[in-house]
N, C-alpha and C positions, 0 to 999 in steps of 0.2 A: 355784177352777172355771177361773179364766184359765188356771192352768198344766196346766189337763185339754186346752184349747184348743189351746195350743202343744205341748204332746206331741202331740197331731191332727195337728197342721196339719205339725209335722215328718215324723210318718210320711207323711202325704199327698207331700208334696215327698220324702221321700226314694226312695219306692215310684215319681215318674214320673220324677226322677230316672237312675234306677238300670236303665231297661226299656233303656237303646242299649246298655249295659256288657253285657248277656245275649246279645249280636247273635255274639256269636262262641261257640259251640258246645265245649263238654270235649275232645269227639272229635276237635277240628281244630287246638286248639293243640299244634305242634310241642314232641319233646322238649329240642330247642336253641333253649337263649333266643336265643343271636343270631340263627339262620335267623328265630323269631317275632316277633323284634325287627322283621327284614327287613319280614317280612308285613306284619307290622302297618303299618310305615312305610309298605307298598305298598297294601294295601288300602286306607286312607285316602285318596289320590288318586283309588281310581276308584269311580266311582257305578253305583249300584245301577240296571240297566235295571226294574228292575218300580216304584220308591220315587222314581225322579227324583232330587231334590237331596240325596240320602242316603248315607251312604259304603257301598261293602260292609262296611265293619268296623259302623257300625252299621246295619246292614239285619238284618231277622227273615226276610225271601222266602228261598226254595226256590234261587230263580235269585243271590242273592248268596251265599248260602251254596256253592255250586255252585263261584261263581267265586272264593272265599278258599281251596275246596280245589285250585283249579286252580294258583290261584299259590303256594301250598305245595310242588304237588307239581311245581312248576318250580320253585322253589330248592332240594329237595331231590336236584333229577337236576343241577344244579349251574349255571344260569343265572342271570346277574346280574342285579340288580334293572332296568336297562333293556330285558335282553333278555324279562324277563317282561311289563312294560309293552308293549313294542312288539308281541309276540305276541296281547298282550288288545287290542292298537288293531287290530291286524291280523285279528283277530277278532269282533270285536265294531264295530268303526268307532272314529273319534276322542270321541265322544258318552259312550262309560266312562268317558272321563277327566273329573273337577270342574274341574279347568280346563286348559281346551284348548292347543292347542299352538298359537305365532304361524306363520303360514305364507301363502304367498299365497294357499291353497284357501279362507282362514276370514277372509283381511284384512276385506271388508266388513263380517262380523261384531265385531270390535275397533274399527273406523274407520266406524261406522255412528252411535255415540252422537257422536261430535266431529264429523260430518258435518252431523246434525239439529240441533246447537248452531251449529253457521255459521250454517248454512242459515236459523232463525230468529232470528240475529244480524242477518243478512245484511237478511233480510225486514221487521226492527221498524226498521232504520238505515233503509230506504228509504220507509217510514211519516213517521218523524218527519220526516225532510227534506222530503217532498211537504208538511208539514204537515196536521193534524187537522183543520183548516177549509178545505181544500180541496176536501172529498167534499158537503158543503151547497151551498144555494141562491150562484148567482152575487151576488159584491157592485155594488152603483151604482158607477158611474164617477167621478160626483158631480155638484156643481151643474151645467144647465145653463146657457148666458148665457139674460139674459131679451130679450125680441125687444121695440124701439119702442114698441110700446104696453103691456108691461107696464112699463117707465120711467120713462114717463109718469104712470102711474097710480101709480107707487108717489111719486115724487115730490111729486104731489099728496095723496096722504096723509101724506110727512110733511112738507109744507108745514102741512099742516088742524090738526097737534101741535103747531104752537109756539103 
């Protein structure tokens, strides 16, 4: 029984893990292995506009298929890898790249995590320096001086204790 369960689990794992391998259709594959390798390398860097955080190489969406075909057509036409990527960025915007380029336009995108962490650290240090007890009720300044009447009564009490 345990052997049968292990075989079933292995079969399920293989079925689930193999789904992305079938995203590239056989009719898309180029005859030239070098061009196909370049196409796969480029496709792995491009985002599927439908699936969001999946490369077009892993996506079964129709738009991903169209972009894969376009990449292969541009490579067959003689474009370099960079020319293909630049063409797709000009057509779809930088969102098509899984790893956006670092530029002045998207500086804030890259810098925001550092800015948020720095602001939080500065806020925490300011709070710690101010002291955690500063927001509570005011503390008394200390004992007030005794009046002449109070001093006399205190002396009288202390003398009786002897």
